[in-house]
DSSP file (Angstrom, degrees, kcal/mol; ACC not computed):
  #  RESIDUE AA STRUCTURE BP1 BP2  ACC     N-H-->O    O-->H-N    N-H-->O    O-->H-N    TCO  KAPPA ALPHA  PHI   PSI    X-CA   Y-CA   Z-CA
    1    1 A M              0   0    0      0, 0.0     2,-0.1     0, 0.0     3,-0.0   0.000 360.0 360.0 360.0 131.6  -30.2   68.7   51.8
    2    2 A P        -     0   0    0      0, 0.0     2,-0.3     0, 0.0     0, 0.0  -0.368 360.0-105.4 -72.9 151.1  -28.5   65.6   52.9
    3    3 A Q        -     0   0    0     -2,-0.1     2,-0.4     1,-0.0     0, 0.0  -0.586  31.5-139.4 -79.9 132.8  -27.7   62.9   50.4
    4    4 A R        -     0   0    0     -2,-0.3    -1,-0.0     1,-0.1     0, 0.0  -0.728  14.0-168.6 -95.5 142.4  -29.9   59.8   50.6
    5    5 A E        +     0   0    0     -2,-0.4     2,-0.2     4,-0.0    -1,-0.1   0.592  54.5  96.8-103.4 -14.3  -28.4   56.4   50.2
    6    6 A S     >  -     0   0    0      1,-0.1     4,-1.4     2,-0.0     5,-0.1  -0.494  67.5-138.8 -86.2 149.8  -31.4   54.2   49.8
    7    7 A A  H  > S+     0   0    0      1,-0.2     4,-2.0     2,-0.2    16,-0.2   0.805 104.1  60.4 -70.9 -30.2  -32.9   53.1   46.6
    8    8 A D  H  > S+     0   0    0      1,-0.2     4,-2.3     2,-0.2    -1,-0.2   0.898 103.8  49.6 -65.2 -39.1  -36.4   53.7   47.9
    9    9 A A  H  > S+     0   0    0      1,-0.2     4,-2.4     2,-0.2    -1,-0.2   0.896 109.8  50.9 -66.7 -39.3  -35.6   57.4   48.5
   10   10 A A  H  X S+     0   0    0     -4,-1.4     4,-2.0     1,-0.2    -1,-0.2   0.875 110.4  49.9 -66.0 -36.3  -34.2   57.7   44.9
   11   11 A A  H  X S+     0   0    0     -4,-2.0     4,-2.1     2,-0.2    -2,-0.2   0.889 109.9  50.3 -69.1 -39.0  -37.4   56.1   43.6
   12   12 A E  H  X S+     0   0    0     -4,-2.3     4,-2.1     2,-0.2    -2,-0.2   0.915 110.8  49.2 -64.8 -42.2  -39.6   58.5   45.6
   13   13 A D  H  X S+     0   0    0     -4,-2.4     4,-2.3     1,-0.2    -2,-0.2   0.904 111.1  50.1 -62.4 -40.9  -37.6   61.5   44.3
   14   14 A A  H  X>S+     0   0    0     -4,-2.0     5,-2.3     1,-0.2     4,-0.9   0.872 109.4  51.0 -67.0 -36.8  -38.0   60.2   40.8
   15   15 A A  H  <5S+     0   0    0     -4,-2.1     3,-0.2     2,-0.2    -1,-0.2   0.892 112.1  47.0 -67.6 -38.5  -41.7   59.8   41.2
   16   16 A L  H  <5S+     0   0    0     -4,-2.1    -2,-0.2     1,-0.2    -1,-0.2   0.879 116.3  43.3 -69.9 -37.6  -42.1   63.3   42.5
   17   17 A D  H  <5S-     0   0    0     -4,-2.3    -1,-0.2    -5,-0.2    -2,-0.2   0.546 109.0-124.6 -84.7  -7.2  -39.9   64.8   39.7
   18   18 A D  T  <5 +     0   0    0     -4,-0.9    -3,-0.2     1,-0.3    -4,-0.1   0.875  69.8 121.1  63.9  41.4  -41.6   62.6   37.0
   19   19 A R  S   <S-     0   0    0     -5,-2.3    -1,-0.3    -6,-0.1     2,-0.1  -0.920  73.5 -86.5-127.1 157.2  -38.4   61.1   35.8
   20   20 A P        -     0   0    0      0, 0.0    -5,-0.0     0, 0.0    -9,-0.0  -0.413  45.7-160.1 -68.7 134.4  -37.4   57.5   35.6
   21   21 A G    >>  -     0   0    0     -2,-0.1     4,-1.3   -10,-0.1     3,-0.7  -0.388  38.4 -85.5-102.6-176.7  -35.9   56.2   38.7
   22   22 A P  T 34 S+     0   0    0      0, 0.0   -14,-0.1     0, 0.0   -15,-0.0   0.807 127.5  55.0 -63.1 -29.2  -33.7   53.2   39.4
   23   23 A A  T 34 S+     0   0    0      1,-0.2     4,-0.1   -16,-0.2   -15,-0.0   0.812 107.9  49.6 -73.6 -28.0  -36.7   50.9   39.8
   24   24 A D  T <4 S+     0   0    0     -3,-0.7    -1,-0.2     2,-0.1     3,-0.1   0.706  93.6  88.3 -84.1 -20.5  -38.1   52.0   36.4
   25   25 A R  S  < S-     0   0    0     -4,-1.3     2,-0.1     1,-0.1    -4,-0.0  -0.513  89.0-105.8 -77.5 144.8  -34.9   51.4   34.5
   26   26 A P        -     0   0    0      0, 0.0    -1,-0.1     0, 0.0     3,-0.1  -0.393  41.4-100.5 -67.5 149.1  -34.3   47.9   33.1
   27   27 A A        -     0   0    0      1,-0.1    -4,-0.0    -4,-0.1     2,-0.0  -0.406  46.6 -94.9 -66.7 144.0  -31.8   45.9   35.0
   28   28 A P        -     0   0    0      0, 0.0     2,-0.4     0, 0.0    -1,-0.1  -0.362  40.4-130.7 -61.9 140.1  -28.3   45.8   33.4
   29   29 A V        -     0   0    0     -3,-0.1     2,-0.1     1,-0.0     3,-0.0  -0.782  17.3-120.1 -97.2 133.9  -27.9   42.7   31.2
   30   30 A R     >  -     0   0    0     -2,-0.4     4,-2.0     1,-0.1     5,-0.2  -0.420  18.9-125.9 -69.7 148.2  -24.9   40.5   31.5
   31   31 A A  H  > S+     0   0    0      1,-0.2     4,-2.2     2,-0.2     5,-0.2   0.888 108.9  49.7 -64.6 -41.4  -22.7   40.2   28.4
   32   32 A D  H  > S+     0   0    0      1,-0.2     4,-2.0     2,-0.2    -1,-0.2   0.846 110.0  51.3 -70.1 -31.5  -22.7   36.4   28.4
   33   33 A A  H  > S+     0   0    0      2,-0.2     4,-2.4     1,-0.2    -1,-0.2   0.899 110.3  49.3 -68.9 -40.0  -26.5   36.3   28.8
   34   34 A A  H  X S+     0   0    0     -4,-2.0     4,-2.4     2,-0.2    -2,-0.2   0.913 111.2  49.4 -64.9 -41.5  -26.9   38.7   25.9
   35   35 A A  H  X S+     0   0    0     -4,-2.2     4,-2.6     2,-0.2    -1,-0.2   0.896 110.7  50.3 -64.1 -39.7  -24.6   36.6   23.7
   36   36 A T  H  X S+     0   0    0     -4,-2.0     4,-2.4     2,-0.2     5,-0.2   0.911 110.1  50.0 -64.9 -42.0  -26.5   33.4   24.7
   37   37 A D  H  X S+     0   0    0     -4,-2.4     4,-2.1     2,-0.2    -2,-0.2   0.929 113.1  46.1 -62.2 -44.5  -29.8   35.1   23.7
   38   38 A L  H  X S+     0   0    0     -4,-2.4     4,-2.1     2,-0.2    -2,-0.2   0.917 111.6  51.7 -63.4 -43.4  -28.4   36.2   20.4
   39   39 A A  H  <>S+     0   0    0     -4,-2.6     5,-3.5     1,-0.2    -2,-0.2   0.914 112.8  44.2 -61.5 -43.5  -26.9   32.8   19.7
   40   40 A S  H ><5S+     0   0    0     -4,-2.4     3,-0.8     3,-0.2    -1,-0.2   0.854 110.0  56.6 -71.6 -32.4  -30.2   31.0   20.4
   41   41 A R  H 3<5S+     0   0    0     -4,-2.1    -1,-0.2     1,-0.2    -2,-0.2   0.896 114.5  38.1 -62.6 -39.3  -32.2   33.5   18.4
   42   42 A Y  T 3<5S-     0   0    0     -4,-2.1    -1,-0.2    -5,-0.1    -2,-0.2   0.215 119.1-104.4-102.0  15.1  -30.0   32.9   15.3
   43   43 A G  T < 5S+     0   0    0     -3,-0.8    -3,-0.2    -4,-0.2    -4,-0.1   0.777  79.5 128.0  77.9  28.9  -29.7   29.1   15.7
   44   44 A R      < +     0   0    0     -5,-3.5    -4,-0.2    -6,-0.2    -1,-0.1  -0.299  32.0 138.2-111.6  48.3  -26.1   28.9   16.9
   45   45 A T     >  -     0   0    0     -6,-0.2     4,-2.2    -5,-0.2     5,-0.2  -0.479  68.0-110.0 -88.0 162.0  -26.7   26.9   20.0
   46   46 A P  H  > S+     0   0    0      0, 0.0     4,-2.3     0, 0.0     5,-0.2   0.864 120.4  54.6 -59.5 -35.4  -24.5   24.0   21.1
   47   47 A E  H  > S+     0   0    0      2,-0.2     4,-2.5     1,-0.2     5,-0.2   0.910 107.6  49.5 -63.9 -40.9  -27.2   21.5   20.2
   48   48 A R  H  > S+     0   0    0      1,-0.2     4,-2.7     2,-0.2    -1,-0.2   0.905 109.9  50.8 -65.3 -41.0  -27.4   23.0   16.7
   49   49 A R  H  X S+     0   0    0     -4,-2.2     4,-2.4     2,-0.2    -1,-0.2   0.899 110.7  49.2 -63.8 -40.2  -23.6   22.7   16.4
   50   50 A R  H  X S+     0   0    0     -4,-2.3     4,-2.4     2,-0.2    -2,-0.2   0.916 112.3  48.0 -64.2 -42.8  -23.7   19.0   17.5
   51   51 A R  H  X S+     0   0    0     -4,-2.5     4,-2.4     2,-0.2    -2,-0.2   0.919 112.0  49.2 -64.2 -43.4  -26.5   18.3   15.0
   52   52 A D  H  X S+     0   0    0     -4,-2.7     4,-2.4     1,-0.2    -2,-0.2   0.906 111.6  49.2 -61.9 -41.9  -24.6   20.0   12.1
   53   53 A R  H  X S+     0   0    0     -4,-2.4     4,-2.5     2,-0.2    -1,-0.2   0.901 110.4  51.2 -64.1 -40.6  -21.4   18.1   13.0
   54   54 A F  H  X S+     0   0    0     -4,-2.4     4,-2.4     2,-0.2    -2,-0.2   0.910 111.3  47.4 -62.7 -42.9  -23.4   14.8   13.0
   55   55 A I  H  X S+     0   0    0     -4,-2.4     4,-2.5     2,-0.2    -2,-0.2   0.910 112.2  50.2 -64.8 -42.1  -24.9   15.6    9.6
   56   56 A L  H  X S+     0   0    0     -4,-2.4     4,-2.2     2,-0.2    -2,-0.2   0.916 111.8  46.8 -63.9 -43.8  -21.5   16.5    8.2
   57   57 A V  H  X S+     0   0    0     -4,-2.5     4,-2.3     2,-0.2    -1,-0.2   0.908 112.2  51.2 -64.7 -41.3  -19.9   13.3    9.5
   58   58 A G  H  X S+     0   0    0     -4,-2.4     4,-2.3     1,-0.2    -2,-0.2   0.911 110.3  48.5 -62.4 -42.1  -22.9   11.3    8.1
   59   59 A A  H  X S+     0   0    0     -4,-2.5     4,-2.5     2,-0.2    -1,-0.2   0.894 111.1  50.7 -65.0 -39.3  -22.5   12.9    4.7
   60   60 A A  H  X S+     0   0    0     -4,-2.2     4,-2.3     2,-0.2    -2,-0.2   0.901 110.8  48.5 -65.1 -40.6  -18.8   12.2    4.7
   61   61 A V  H  X S+     0   0    0     -4,-2.3     4,-2.2     2,-0.2    -2,-0.2   0.910 112.2  48.9 -65.4 -42.3  -19.3    8.6    5.6
   62   62 A A  H  X S+     0   0    0     -4,-2.3     4,-2.3     2,-0.2    -2,-0.2   0.917 111.5  49.4 -63.9 -42.8  -21.9    8.2    2.8
   63   63 A F  H  X S+     0   0    0     -4,-2.5     4,-2.5     1,-0.2    -2,-0.2   0.917 110.9  49.9 -61.9 -43.4  -19.6    9.8    0.2
   64   64 A A  H  X S+     0   0    0     -4,-2.3     4,-2.5     1,-0.2    -1,-0.2   0.893 109.9  50.9 -63.2 -39.7  -16.8    7.5    1.3
   65   65 A A  H  X S+     0   0    0     -4,-2.2     4,-2.3     2,-0.2    -1,-0.2   0.913 111.6  47.0 -64.6 -42.5  -19.0    4.5    0.9
   66   66 A V  H  X S+     0   0    0     -4,-2.3     4,-2.3     2,-0.2    -2,-0.2   0.908 112.4  50.5 -65.6 -41.1  -20.1    5.5   -2.6
   67   67 A L  H  X S+     0   0    0     -4,-2.5     4,-2.3     2,-0.2    -2,-0.2   0.920 111.3  47.3 -63.0 -44.8  -16.5    6.2   -3.6
   68   68 A V  H  X S+     0   0    0     -4,-2.5     4,-2.4     1,-0.2    -1,-0.2   0.914 111.9  50.7 -64.2 -42.5  -15.3    2.8   -2.4
   69   69 A A  H  X S+     0   0    0     -4,-2.3     4,-2.5     1,-0.2    -2,-0.2   0.904 111.0  48.9 -61.7 -41.2  -18.2    1.0   -4.1
   70   70 A W  H  X>S+     0   0    0     -4,-2.3     4,-3.3     2,-0.2     5,-0.6   0.910 110.3  50.5 -66.1 -41.4  -17.4    2.8   -7.4
   71   71 A V  I  X>S+     0   0    0     -4,-2.3     4,-1.7     1,-0.2     5,-1.4   0.918 113.0  46.2 -62.9 -42.5  -13.7    2.0   -7.2
   72   72 A V  I  <5S+     0   0    0     -4,-2.4     4,-0.4     3,-0.2    -2,-0.2   0.922 117.8  43.1 -64.9 -43.4  -14.5   -1.7   -6.6
   73   73 A W  I  <5S+     0   0    0     -4,-2.5    -2,-0.2    -5,-0.2     4,-0.2   0.927 129.4  23.0 -69.5 -45.7  -17.1   -1.7   -9.4
   74   74 A A  I  <5S+     0   0    0     -4,-3.3    -3,-0.2    -5,-0.2    -2,-0.2   0.871 128.8  36.2 -92.8 -40.5  -15.1    0.2  -12.0
   75   75 A G  I  <<S+     0   0    0     -4,-1.7    -3,-0.2    -5,-0.6    -4,-0.1   0.844 120.0  37.8 -89.6 -33.8  -11.5   -0.1  -11.1
   76   76 A L  S   <S+     0   0    0     -5,-1.4     2,-1.6    -4,-0.4    -1,-0.2   0.447  84.3 102.5-100.6  -0.2  -11.0   -3.5   -9.8
   77   77 A D        +     0   0    0     -6,-0.2     3,-0.3    -4,-0.2    -1,-0.1  -0.622  34.2 147.0 -85.5  84.9  -13.3   -5.5  -12.1
   78   78 A G        +     0   0    0     -2,-1.6    -1,-0.2     1,-0.2     4,-0.1   0.029  32.6 108.6-106.1  26.5  -10.7   -7.0  -14.4
   79   79 A S        +     0   0    0      2,-0.1    -1,-0.2    -3,-0.0    -2,-0.1   0.736  59.0  82.4 -78.5 -21.5  -12.6  -10.2  -15.1
   80   80 A R  S    S-     0   0    0     -3,-0.3     2,-0.1     1,-0.1     0, 0.0  -0.660  85.2-117.7 -85.0 137.5  -13.5   -9.3  -18.7
   81   81 A P        -     0   0    0      0, 0.0     2,-0.4     0, 0.0    82,-0.2  -0.419  30.4-108.1 -71.6 148.1  -10.8   -9.9  -21.3
   82   82 A Q        -     0   0    0     -2,-0.1     2,-0.4    -4,-0.1    80,-0.1  -0.611  35.0-171.3 -77.7 130.4   -9.5   -6.9  -23.3
   83   83 A V        +     0   0    0     -2,-0.4     2,-0.4    23,-0.2    23,-0.2  -0.990   5.7 177.9-122.8 130.1  -10.7   -6.7  -26.9
   84   84 A E  E     -A  105   0A   0     21,-2.4    21,-3.1    -2,-0.4     2,-0.4  -0.992   8.4-170.5-137.0 129.4   -9.2   -4.2  -29.2
   85   85 A A  E     -A  104   0A   0     -2,-0.4     2,-0.4    19,-0.2    19,-0.2  -0.971   4.2-169.9-120.3 133.3  -10.0   -3.7  -32.9
   86   86 A T  E     -A  103   0A   0     17,-2.5    17,-2.9    -2,-0.4     2,-0.2  -0.984  23.1-124.7-125.6 127.6   -7.9   -1.4  -35.2
   87   87 A D  E     +A  102   0A   0     -2,-0.4    15,-0.2    15,-0.2     3,-0.1  -0.490  26.7 176.6 -68.7 134.3   -8.9   -0.4  -38.7
   88   88 A L  E     -     0   0A   0     13,-2.6     2,-0.3     1,-0.4    14,-0.2   0.663  55.3 -63.6-108.1 -27.6   -6.2   -1.2  -41.3
   89   89 A G  E     -A  101   0A   0     12,-1.7    12,-2.8    67,-0.1    -1,-0.4  -0.954  38.7-123.0 164.4 177.9   -8.0   -0.1  -44.4
   90   90 A H  E     -A  100   0A   0     -2,-0.3     2,-0.4    10,-0.2    10,-0.2  -0.969   8.7-153.9-146.5 160.1  -10.8   -0.6  -46.9
   91   91 A R  E     -A   99   0A   0      8,-2.3     8,-3.2    -2,-0.3     2,-0.7  -0.979  18.8-133.1-140.3 125.0  -11.3   -1.3  -50.6
   92   92 A L  E     -A   98   0A   0     -2,-0.4     6,-0.2     6,-0.2     3,-0.1  -0.675  22.1-177.5 -78.9 116.3  -14.3   -0.4  -52.6
   93   93 A L  E     -     0   0A   0      4,-1.4     2,-0.2    -2,-0.7    -1,-0.2   0.925  61.0 -43.2 -81.5 -47.4  -15.2   -3.4  -54.7
   94   94 A D  E >  S-A   97   0A   0      3,-1.5     3,-1.0    59,-0.0    59,-0.4  -0.848  78.0 -64.1-160.3-165.1  -18.1   -1.9  -56.6
   95   95 A E  T 3  S+     0   0    0     -2,-0.2    58,-0.1     1,-0.2     3,-0.1   0.675 132.1  38.6 -69.1 -16.2  -21.2    0.3  -56.0
   96   96 A R  T 3  S+     0   0    0     56,-0.1    53,-2.3     1,-0.1     2,-0.3   0.209 113.3  49.1-121.0  15.0  -22.7   -2.3  -53.7
   97   97 A A  E <   -AB  94 148A   0     -3,-1.0    -3,-1.5    51,-0.3    -4,-1.4  -0.991  48.6-173.2-156.7 146.5  -19.8   -3.8  -51.7
   98   98 A V  E     -AB  92 147A   0     49,-2.0    49,-3.2    -2,-0.3     2,-0.5  -0.995  19.4-139.1-138.0 142.2  -16.8   -2.7  -49.7
   99   99 A E  E     -AB  91 146A   0     -8,-3.2    -8,-2.3    -2,-0.3     2,-0.4  -0.905  19.5-162.7-105.2 125.1  -14.0   -4.9  -48.2
  100  100 A V  E     -AB  90 145A   0     45,-3.1    45,-2.5    -2,-0.5     2,-0.4  -0.901   4.0-165.8-112.7 134.2  -12.9   -3.9  -44.7
  101  101 A T  E     +AB  89 144A   0    -12,-2.8   -13,-2.6    -2,-0.4   -12,-1.7  -0.972  17.1 162.3-119.9 133.0   -9.6   -5.1  -43.1
  102  102 A W  E     -AB  87 143A   0     41,-2.6    41,-3.2    -2,-0.4     2,-0.5  -0.967  35.1-121.8-146.0 160.8   -8.9   -4.8  -39.4
  103  103 A R  E     -AB  86 142A   0    -17,-2.9   -17,-2.5    -2,-0.3     2,-0.5  -0.904  24.5-158.1-106.3 131.8   -6.5   -6.1  -36.7
  104  104 A L  E     -AB  85 141A   0     37,-3.4    37,-2.5    -2,-0.5     2,-0.6  -0.944   6.3-168.2-114.7 125.5   -8.1   -7.9  -33.8
  105  105 A S  E     +AB  84 140A   0    -21,-3.1   -21,-2.4    -2,-0.5    35,-0.2  -0.959  26.7 145.4-113.8 116.1   -6.3   -8.2  -30.4
  106  106 A V        -     0   0    0     33,-2.4   -23,-0.2    -2,-0.6     3,-0.1  -0.990  53.4 -87.3-148.4 148.2   -8.0  -10.7  -28.0
  107  107 A P    >   -     0   0    0      0, 0.0     3,-1.3     0, 0.0    29,-0.3  -0.218  59.8 -86.9 -57.6 149.4   -6.8  -13.1  -25.4
  108  108 A V  T 3  S+     0   0    0      1,-0.2    29,-0.2    29,-0.1    27,-0.1  -0.294 112.2  18.1 -58.8 135.5   -6.0  -16.6  -26.7
  109  109 A G  T 3  S+     0   0    0     27,-2.9    -1,-0.2     1,-0.2    26,-0.2   0.646  91.2 128.9  79.9  16.6   -9.0  -19.0  -26.8
  110  110 A T    <   -     0   0    0     -3,-1.3    -1,-0.2    26,-0.3     2,-0.2  -0.912  52.1-140.9-109.8 116.5  -11.6  -16.2  -26.7
  111  111 A P        -     0   0    0      0, 0.0    53,-1.9     0, 0.0     2,-0.3  -0.511  26.9-169.4 -72.5 144.2  -14.4  -16.2  -29.3
  112  112 A T  E     -CD 133 163B   0     21,-2.8    21,-3.5    51,-0.2     2,-0.4  -0.910  19.6-149.4-135.3 156.0  -15.3  -12.7  -30.4
  113  113 A V  E     -CD 132 162B   0     49,-2.8    49,-2.6    -2,-0.3     2,-0.4  -0.993  16.2-167.9-125.8 137.0  -18.0  -10.9  -32.5
  114  114 A C  E     -CD 131 161B   0     17,-2.9    17,-3.6    -2,-0.4     2,-0.6  -0.958  15.4-142.9-125.7 144.3  -17.3   -7.8  -34.5
  115  115 A A  E     -CD 130 160B   0     45,-3.2    44,-3.2    -2,-0.4    45,-1.2  -0.933  20.3-169.0-104.7 122.3  -19.6   -5.3  -36.1
  116  116 A V  E     -CD 129 158B   0     13,-3.2    13,-2.8    -2,-0.6     2,-0.3  -0.914   7.1-172.2-113.4 137.9  -18.3   -4.0  -39.5
  117  117 A Q  E     -CD 128 157B   0     40,-3.0    40,-2.6    -2,-0.4     2,-0.4  -0.910  19.0-145.6-132.7 157.8  -20.0   -1.1  -41.2
  118  118 A A  E     -CD 127 156B   0      9,-2.6     8,-2.7    -2,-0.3     9,-1.4  -0.970  19.3-162.9-119.8 137.8  -19.8    0.8  -44.5
  119  119 A L  E     -CD 125 155B   0     36,-2.4    35,-3.5    -2,-0.4    36,-2.1  -0.890   9.4-138.7-121.5 149.6  -20.4    4.6  -44.7
  120  120 A N    >   -     0   0    0      4,-2.0     3,-2.0    -2,-0.3    33,-0.1  -0.283  46.8 -81.9 -92.2-172.8  -21.3    6.9  -47.6
  121  121 A E  T 3  S+     0   0    0     31,-0.3    32,-0.1     1,-0.3    -1,-0.0   0.712 131.5  54.7 -67.3 -18.8  -19.8   10.4  -48.1
  122  122 A D  T 3  S-     0   0    0      2,-0.1    -1,-0.3     0, 0.0     3,-0.1   0.289 118.8-111.5 -92.0   9.7  -22.3   11.9  -45.6
  123  123 A F    <   +     0   0    0     -3,-2.0     2,-0.4     1,-0.3    -2,-0.1   0.788  69.5 146.9  62.6  30.6  -21.1    9.4  -42.9
  124  124 A T        -     0   0    0      1,-0.0    -4,-2.0     2,-0.0     2,-0.5  -0.799  57.2-110.6 -92.7 138.2  -24.5    7.6  -43.1
  125  125 A V  E     +C  119   0B   0     -2,-0.4    -6,-0.2    -6,-0.2     3,-0.1  -0.563  43.5 165.8 -71.1 120.6  -24.3    3.8  -42.5
  126  126 A V  E     +     0   0B   0     -8,-2.7    24,-2.7    -2,-0.5    25,-0.3   0.424  65.7  26.6-114.4  -4.1  -25.2    2.1  -45.8
  127  127 A G  E     -C  118   0B   0     -9,-1.4    -9,-2.6    22,-0.2     2,-0.3  -0.972  60.2-179.3-158.2 146.5  -24.0   -1.4  -44.9
  128  128 A W  E     +C  117   0B   0     20,-0.4     2,-0.4    -2,-0.3   -11,-0.2  -0.993   2.1 177.4-150.3 136.1  -23.6   -3.4  -41.7
  129  129 A K  E     -C  116   0B   0    -13,-2.8   -13,-3.2    -2,-0.3     2,-0.5  -0.991  21.5-143.9-145.7 135.4  -22.4   -6.9  -41.0
  130  130 A I  E     -C  115   0B   0     -2,-0.4     2,-0.5   -15,-0.2   -15,-0.2  -0.873  22.0-163.2 -96.4 124.4  -21.9   -8.9  -37.8
  131  131 A V  E     -C  114   0B   0    -17,-3.6   -17,-2.9    -2,-0.5     2,-0.6  -0.940   9.0-148.8-115.0 122.8  -18.8  -11.1  -38.0
  132  132 A E  E     -C  113   0B   0     -2,-0.5   -19,-0.2   -19,-0.2    -2,-0.0  -0.814  12.2-162.2 -90.7 123.4  -18.3  -14.1  -35.6
  133  133 A V  E     -C  112   0B   0    -21,-3.5   -21,-2.8    -2,-0.6     3,-0.1  -0.927  14.2-137.1-109.0 115.5  -14.6  -14.7  -35.0
  134  134 A P        -     0   0    0      0, 0.0   -24,-0.1     0, 0.0   -25,-0.1  -0.206  33.2 -83.4 -69.9 163.5  -13.9  -18.1  -33.6
  135  135 A A        -     0   0    0    -26,-0.2     2,-0.3   -24,-0.1   -27,-0.1  -0.288  52.3-172.3 -62.9 150.0  -11.3  -18.7  -30.8
  136  136 A S        -     0   0    0    -29,-0.3   -27,-2.9   -26,-0.2   -26,-0.3  -0.917  37.5-124.3-141.5 165.2   -7.7  -18.9  -31.8
  137  137 A D  S    S+     0   0    0     -2,-0.3   -29,-0.1   -29,-0.2    -2,-0.0   0.374  93.4  79.0 -91.7   4.3   -4.3  -19.8  -30.4
  138  138 A R        -     0   0    0      1,-0.1   -29,-0.2   -31,-0.1    -2,-0.1  -0.937  66.4-155.1-111.9 133.8   -3.0  -16.4  -31.6
  139  139 A P  S    S+     0   0    0      0, 0.0   -33,-2.4     0, 0.0     2,-0.5   0.734  82.5  49.8 -78.9 -20.8   -3.7  -13.2  -29.7
  140  140 A L  E     +B  105   0A   0    -35,-0.2     2,-0.3     2,-0.0   -35,-0.2  -0.973  68.0 167.1-125.2 123.0   -3.3  -10.9  -32.7
  141  141 A R  E     -B  104   0A   0    -37,-2.5   -37,-3.4    -2,-0.5     2,-0.5  -0.966  29.6-138.5-135.5 150.8   -5.0  -11.5  -36.0
  142  142 A T  E     -B  103   0A   0     -2,-0.3     2,-0.3   -39,-0.2   -39,-0.2  -0.942  28.6-172.5-107.7 127.5   -5.7   -9.6  -39.2
  143  143 A L  E     -B  102   0A   0    -41,-3.2   -41,-2.6    -2,-0.5     2,-0.4  -0.886  12.8-164.4-123.0 150.4   -9.2  -10.1  -40.6
  144  144 A T  E     +B  101   0A   0     -2,-0.3     2,-0.3   -43,-0.2   -43,-0.2  -1.000  11.9 175.8-134.0 135.8  -10.9   -9.1  -43.9
  145  145 A E  E     -B  100   0A   0    -45,-2.5   -45,-3.1    -2,-0.4     2,-0.5  -0.997  25.4-131.8-141.4 143.5  -14.7   -9.0  -44.5
  146  146 A T  E     -B   99   0A   0     -2,-0.3     2,-0.5   -47,-0.2   -47,-0.2  -0.833  20.4-160.5 -96.4 130.8  -16.9   -7.9  -47.4
  147  147 A V  E     -B   98   0A   0    -49,-3.2   -49,-2.0    -2,-0.5     2,-0.2  -0.952  10.9-139.8-114.3 124.1  -19.9   -5.8  -46.5
  148  148 A R  E     -B   97   0A   0     -2,-0.5   -20,-0.4   -51,-0.2     2,-0.3  -0.575  24.6-153.6 -77.5 144.9  -22.8   -5.5  -48.9
  149  149 A T        -     0   0    0    -53,-2.3   -22,-0.2    -2,-0.2     3,-0.1  -0.848  26.5-144.7-124.3 157.2  -24.2   -1.9  -49.1
  150  150 A A  S    S+     0   0    0    -24,-2.7     2,-0.3    -2,-0.3   -23,-0.1   0.724  93.2  15.9 -86.8 -26.8  -27.6   -0.3  -50.0
  151  151 A Q  S    S-     0   0    0    -25,-0.3     2,-0.3   -55,-0.0   -25,-0.1  -0.807 107.9 -65.7-133.8 175.0  -25.8    2.7  -51.6
  152  152 A E        -     0   0    0     -2,-0.3   -31,-0.3   -56,-0.1     2,-0.2  -0.504  57.0-137.6 -66.9 129.5  -22.3    3.4  -52.9
  153  153 A A        -     0   0    0    -59,-0.4   -33,-0.3    -2,-0.3     3,-0.1  -0.580  20.0-167.0 -91.0 152.1  -20.0    3.4  -49.9
  154  154 A N  S    S-     0   0    0    -35,-3.5     2,-0.3     1,-0.4   -34,-0.2   0.674  74.4  -1.6-103.9 -29.4  -17.2    5.9  -49.4
  155  155 A T  E     -D  119   0B   0    -36,-2.1   -36,-2.4   -64,-0.1    -1,-0.4  -0.961  57.1-148.8-154.5 166.7  -15.4    4.0  -46.6
  156  156 A G  E     +D  118   0B   0     -2,-0.3     2,-0.3   -38,-0.2   -38,-0.2  -0.995  22.8 159.9-142.6 143.9  -15.6    0.9  -44.4
  157  157 A L  E     -D  117   0B   0    -40,-2.6   -40,-3.0    -2,-0.3     2,-0.5  -0.983  44.4 -94.6-157.1 164.0  -14.5    0.2  -40.9
  158  158 A V  E     -D  116   0B   0     -2,-0.3   -42,-0.3   -42,-0.2   -71,-0.1  -0.752  31.6-168.1 -84.7 129.0  -14.9   -2.0  -37.9
  159  159 A F  E     -     0   0B   0    -44,-3.2     2,-0.3    -2,-0.5   -43,-0.2   0.930  59.8 -27.1 -83.4 -50.9  -17.5   -0.4  -35.5
  160  160 A D  E     -D  115   0B   0    -45,-1.2   -45,-3.2   -76,-0.0     2,-0.3  -0.984  48.9-152.3-163.6 154.6  -17.0   -2.5  -32.4
  161  161 A C  E     +D  114   0B   0     -2,-0.3     2,-0.3   -47,-0.2   -47,-0.2  -0.984  17.7 175.0-132.9 147.0  -15.9   -5.9  -31.1
  162  162 A W  E     -D  113   0B   0    -49,-2.6   -49,-2.8    -2,-0.3     2,-0.3  -0.969  34.1 -98.4-148.2 161.3  -16.9   -7.8  -28.0
  163  163 A V  E      D  112   0B   0     -2,-0.3   -51,-0.2   -51,-0.2   -80,-0.0  -0.614 360.0 360.0 -83.5 138.0  -16.4  -11.2  -26.3
  164  164 A V              0   0    0    -53,-1.9   -52,-0.1    -2,-0.3    -1,-0.1   0.466 360.0 360.0 -79.8 360.0  -19.1  -13.8  -26.8
């Protein structure tokens, strides 16, 4: 039997033999078309990459803006004068009073307020006093204040100082 070259003849033979012929087989798929179908199926299209890049750039810009704002707010705000208080000691006067001595460092001509406290052996505050320190021409001063207590105090110290 001579060999037939036509696709129609091959299809007729396949139909007679009950086997799939060239017309029944799926057409071969190109590799780039298959890759494109897979990429779009799983969301890896060029549009998706552009959108992801846009979101990433937007997040980076927002982060940079927040960082710059924080640096300006926290790092460059030097308008407040530095106040520093250091405990030097305490002396128990009796069961109801303690004398606290501390060193105050504040810019010249700046009025300050300090909170002085007395603590018992359980570190509970048993006395508290707000001391107003007037402005001075000296940046470093040693201050002493007596704090009345509700119970016998074990220690006394300066809690905090701030500019008025």
